C-alpha positions, 0 to 999 in steps of 0.5 A: 500500500502506498503511504499517503500521509506526510506528503508535501502540502502544495497549497492545492486540493488533492483529488484522485479518480479511482477506476474500479471503485466499487470493487474490493481494492477500489473500496479500500483505496477510496478509504485510504485516500479519504483518510489522507484528506484527498477528494475521491472520485470513483468510476466503475461499471457496477453501481457502488452499494455504499459510496465512501468517497464523501463529497466526491462523485461516483460515476457508473459507466462501462469503459468499453461503451462505444461512446468513448473515443479513447481510454487510458487506464492503469497508468500509475500515479501522476502528480500534477503541480 
């Protein structure tokens, strides 16, 4: 698990989009990011039975739907400054 506490505060809000947020790992990742003060957005093809992302949004969609022109997933963590 990636330790999220103790990172440098850049004076900006931190937000993350978690794909697979309704699954086993996604739920746990959501909890970890929320505890660390992040705004969490979740995405999954299944509705979340319980959304623990606080004020963040949960989006139910299938990334294989023909409406998407491109999808980039599982790229790793990117820090935008």
